[in-house]
N, C-alpha and C positions, 0 to 999 in steps of 0.2 A: 890627863889621860882618861881618867874615869868619867869626866863630864862628856868628853867626845864620844865615848862608847855608849853612854846613855842616849845621846842625841841620835846616833846612828840606829840604835834599837827602836827608838820612838818613830823615826822616819820609816823604818821597814814595816812597823805595825800599821802606821797610817796608810802607807802605800798598799799594803795588803787589804786593809779595810775599804780603801777607795776601789780597788780592783773587784773585791767581792760585791760592793754596792753597784758598780757598773754592770757586773755580770747579772745581778738579780733585777736591776731596774731597766736594763736595755736589752741584753741578750735573750733572757728568758721570755719577756713579752714579744720580742721579735720572733723568736722560735715558735711561740704559741700562735702568733699571727700567721706565720708561714704555714703552720699546720692547719689553721682554719681555712686559709686560702686553698690549700691542697684538698681539704675536705669539700669546700664549695666547688672546686673544679671537678672533683670526681663525681659529686652529686649531679653537676650539670652534664658531665659526660654520660653518666648513667641515664639521666632523663632524656638526653639527646639520642642515645642508643635505643632506649625504649620507644621514643617517638619514631625513629627510623624503622624499628621492627614493626610497630603498629602500622606505619605507612605501607610497609611491604606486605603486610597481612590484609590490607584492604582489597576486597574483591567484589566489585559491583557489576552485575550483569544488567544491561539496559536493552530492552526490546521496544522498538517504536513501530506502531501500526496505526490504522485508521478505523474509524467507524463508518458504516455504509451511509451514503447520502440520504437514504430513505428515512433515517431517524431525524433528520433536520428539516424544518419547514421550508427552507430555501435550498434544499438539496446540496448542502455543504458537508464536507467530510472533516469531522473533528479529529485532531491528533490524539492518539491513545498511548499512554505510557505504562510500561511494566518494568519495575526495578526490583531486583532481588539481591539481597546481601548474602553472598556466598562465603564471606570471610568469618573469622572467629571473634571479631570485635565490632562494636557499634560504629556506624558510619553516619556522618552528618553532611548533608548536601545543602549548602546555604542558598543556592539559586541554580536555575537551569538556563542554558543558552541554546537557542534553535538557530542553526545555520541554514539559511534559505538561499537557493539560487536566484530567487526573484527579489527578496526584500533584505538580504544581508543578514546581519546578526540581530536576533530578537531575544529579549530577556523575558523569562517567566519568573516573576518575583515570588517564589514559594520556597519554603525551607522544609526539608524532610530529615527525619532521624529514623534510621533503620537498625534495629537490633540484629544480632546474628541470626541468619535464616529467615528474616522477615521479607515479605513480598508486598510491594506496593503496586496496585493496579487502579488506574483512574484516567478519565479523559482530561485533556488539558484544554485550557481556554485559548485554543489556537486552531484556526480552520484553514485547510489547505485550498489553494486556488488551483484551477486547471493548469497542467504542465509544470506545477511547482514540485521541486524535490528538496527534501530537508534531511538534516542530520541533527541529532540532539547530543549536547555535551553537558556532562554533570561533573563540576569540580567538587572536591571535598575539602573540609577544614584542614586536613593533614597535608594538602597540597597535591593530591592525586587528581587526575582528570580522566573520566571515563566517557567513552563515545558509543553511541548506538551502532549496531552492526552495519547493515546495508542502507544506502540512501533510499528513501521511499517517497512516493508521490502518487497521485491518482492515476497517472499514466506511466508510472515506473514501479511495478510491483516486484519485490526481490525474489520470490520463490515460484516454483512450478508445482502444480498438483496434477499428476498424471493418473488417469483412470483407465485400467485395462479390462476390457470385456472379453471373456473367454467362452467358447462353446455357444456362440450365438447361432441363430437359425437363419438360413437363407430366405430371402423373400420378405424380410421384415425391415422396419426402420427403427433404429434404437436412439433414444435420447438420454443423455447424461446431464443431470442437473446438479450443480454445486451451489449451495446457499449458505449464508452466514447464520449461525445459530443464535437466536435472540435469548437474552437472559430473562426468564419469566419473573424473577424477583425484582430486578432493577434493570430496566432496559438501557440505562446509561452505561452499564457494564458490558454491553454488546461490543464485540471487537471483531474486525475482519473486513475484507473487501476483495471481490473476485471479478475477473473479466476473462472473456474469451480472447485468445491471443490476437486474433485479427481485429478485434474491436477495442483493444486497450488504448491505442493511440488516437482513436476517434472520439469515444465517449467517456473514457475513464472507467474505473472500477465501480461495481454496483453491489447490491445486496445478493443478487442471484445471477448466474450465467448458465446458459443451456447450449449444448452442442448436439447436433443430429447427424446421423450417418445411415445411409442406405447400405444394407448388406446384400450385394448382388454378385459377389465373387468369393471364391474360397479363400482368397488372400485376405478378405475382410473378417474372417471368422474370429480372429483375435486382433482387435484393433485398440489403439490407444487414443484417448481424448485428453488433450492438454489444456490446462487453465493456468492463468497467472493469478497468484494469491498474495495477500499480505499476511503476516502472522495473525492467527486467530483460530476460531473454532468453527468448523464447517460440517455440513451434512451432504453426503453424496447419494443421489438416487439414480437408479437406472430404470428406464421405461422401455417396454417393447410395444411398438406401434405397427399398424398396418403399413404395407409398402407405400400406398398412396395416402396423401394427407386427408384429413377429415374423419378418420376413424378414431375410436377410443383407444387409449394406451393403458397398459397394465404394468404394475410394478414387477420388476424382475425378482427382487427379494422382498420379503414382508417388511423388513425394517431398514431404514436408511443407514448408511455407514457414517459414523461420527469420526471426525479427524481433528486433532489438535495440532496445528501446523506452526512450527518454529523454524522450519527448513524445507527443503524439497521433499515431497511426499509422493509415494506410489501406492495406489489402491487397486487391488485385484478384486474383480467381481465375476464370479462364475455363474453364467446365465443358466446353463443346463448341462446335462450329462451326455447328450448326443445331438447330432445334426438332424434336422427335420426337413428334408427336401420337399418341395411342393409336388403334388401329384396332379396330373401325369408328369413324368419326367420330360422336360422340354428337349427331347431327342427326336429328330425327324430325318427321313431320307428323301432325297429328290433326285430326279434324273435331268440331265441337261437337254435331252430330246425325248419326249414321250412318243413321238412318231418319227421313225427313221425309215429312209429308203436306201436300199443297197442295190447297186447296179452290177450285174455280172455280164461278162462277154458271153455271147451265145455259144462259144466253144468251151467256156469254163464250166466245171462241175462244182467246185468248192470255192468258198470265200470265208475269210475270218471277219466276224462282226464284233466290234468293240462297243460295249454298252457302258458308258461312264455313269457314275452316281456320286452324290455328295451327301455325307452324313454330318449334320449340324447339331451341336449341343448348346442350348441357351445359357444365359449368364446365371440365372438364379437356380443353381443346383450344385451338386458335388461332382468331382471328376469321376469318369467311368473308365473301366478297363475291360478288356476282352469283349468288346462290342461285336456280336456275331451278325454278319450280313449274309443273307441267303438269297440266291437266285433260283426261281422255279418257273416252269413253263405252264401257262394256263391252257393254251391250245396252240396247234400249228397245223398247217395245211400245205400239202404238195412239196414239202421239204423234209429233210432229215437234219437232226441237230446232234452236236457233240460238244458239251460244255464241260470244261474242267478248269478249276474246281467249281463246284456249285455253291460253296460257302467260303467266306473270308472273315478274318478276325482283325479288328482294330485294337492294337495293344493298349493304348491310352488315349483318352479324349478329354481335354480340359474344358471347363465352362467358357463359352464365348468363342470356341474354335470350331473349325470344320475339317473334315477329312475327305479327300478326293480319291476315289478308287474306280476300278473298272473290271468288268467281266469280259473275257474273250470267248466267243462262241464260234465253233467251226460249223458252217452251214453248207449243206449239199443240196443242189437242185437236180434231181434225177431226170428231169424232163428231157425227152429225146426229140420232141417236135415243137413247133411254135405254139400249138394249141395246149401243150403241156407245160410251157414255160411259166415261171413265176410262182410265188407262194408267200406265205406270211407266218409269223408266230407272235403270240401274245405272251409277255413275260411279267413276272411280279418280282420286285426286289423288296424284301422285308427284313426288319430288324428282329432277330430271334431272341436276343437276350443280352444282358450286360451285368457287371458287378460294380457296386459303389466302392470307390477307392477309400472313403472315410468310414462310412457306416458298415461296409462289408455285406450289405444287403444284395441279394440276387434279384434282378429285375427281369420280368418277362415282357413279351411283346405288348401285352395289354397295359403295361405301366408306362408306355411311351406315348407321346403326343401324336405323332404321325408315323406309325411303325411300318407302313408299306406304301408302294407306289406301283402302278400298272403302266405298261408301255407296249407298243406294237412296232414290229419291224417288217417292212415290206421288202421282199426279195424279188427283184425284177431282172429280166434279161434284156439285152439290147443287141441289135445286129444291124447291118447295113443292107438295105434292099432298094435297088434302083436308085442309088445315090442318096437315099433318105435313111435317117437313123430311126429304127423302129424299136419299140419297147413292148414288153408284155409283163403285166403284173396281175396279182390276185389280191383282192381286198376282203377282209372279214365281213361277215354280216353285221348289220347295225346292232343286233343284240349281243354280238361278240366283242365289238370294239370297246376299248377301255374309255 
C-alpha cells in the first residue's frame, strides 16, 4: 500500500515537471513569437500608413510652355517646364513622359528631387513641330502621377491676353504690341510665345505680335485687343500713330506693362483723360436743290415753298447734340416772305449719320399785271452751334467744316394765252446769284 502511494506521488511530480517544461519550452517561445509578429505587423501598418499619408501630401504643380522660335537657329520652339513642390515633403520624379498627338508617348530620361517649396524652371530637350499638341506627365516614387494643365502647341495656346484701351482719341491709329520678355542673365530661361488670334493657325506663335486699330467711331473709344499666349512673361506696349500709315508712332505710356501670365489676363491701358476731336468738326450742311423754280397760277397770290436740307456728321468725331440750323434771307425781289420758324434744332447727331430736315416758307407774289409777275429770293442755311456729347464743349459755326450753304428760289407765274402756256420770272443779277 505504501509502495503504490509512493509511485503515484512520483508520477504526479513527473507529470507536473513535464507540463512545466512544455510550457516554458513551447508555449512561452510561441507567445513571444506571436508578440514579435504582432510588432512587425504593427510596424508595417505604421510604415504603410505613413507612406499613404506622404503620398496624399504630395502636391506638384506643373506648367508647360514654350520658348519663342526666334531663340533657335532653325526657328524651333523648345518645350519649357516649370515644376513647383507645393507639398510639405520632398518629391522625387524619376522620369518625365510627354504625350504628343503626333509622336505618341515620348520619354525624357531625367530625374528631379524637389524639396518642399522648391521651383524647377528649365527648357527640355524637346522641340515642338507645327500643329503638334503635347501634355506632360510626371510620376513620383510614391506612386502619384501629375499632369500639366492645358494641352499646348505652337498653334494651340491655352490662354488669352486681352488689352483694353480707354479714352483713345478719334482720328488716330493705335497699335498694341505684346512681346516675350528676354532674360538678360540667361537667355535660355526666356519663356513664352504669343500670336494674334487670326494668325495662330497659319504661322504659329512668335516672340512678338502686333494688332492695329483705326479709331473712327465713338464705339471704338474703348476697344479690346485679344492675343493668344502661352504661360510666360510679357511686355505690353500701346502706341498712338497717325490715321494714315507712314507717320511716326508715340508711346501711350512711358513704360510698358509687364505681365506674368499663368492664366487668362486682362490689361487696362488708359490712354488719356479726354477725347480730342479733330478740328474743324466734320459737320456740314447741304441742300438738295441750290436753284429751285416755283410756278404759281396767274390767279394765285400765295404758295408754300419747301426748302430741304441735309446735315451730315463725319466718322472721326464725337456725337453732337442740339445742332442749331438757321435759315436767313440774303435778298429778295418783288415778293414777300413769311418763314416760320427760322431756326430748327437737331437733338442728337451721331458720327457717320445724316439728318434730313426742311424749312417751309410762305411766299406771296403781289404782282397784279403780267409785267409785275415773278420774283426771287436768295437764302442761306447755316449751322449756328452744337454741343459735344462726350467732351461737353460748345462749338460755334467757325468750328465746323462747312457751316453754311446758299441757294436761290425763282418764283414764276404761268397763265394760258392764245392756247399757249406763258411764264414770267425774274432772275437776280450776276453779282447777287449764289
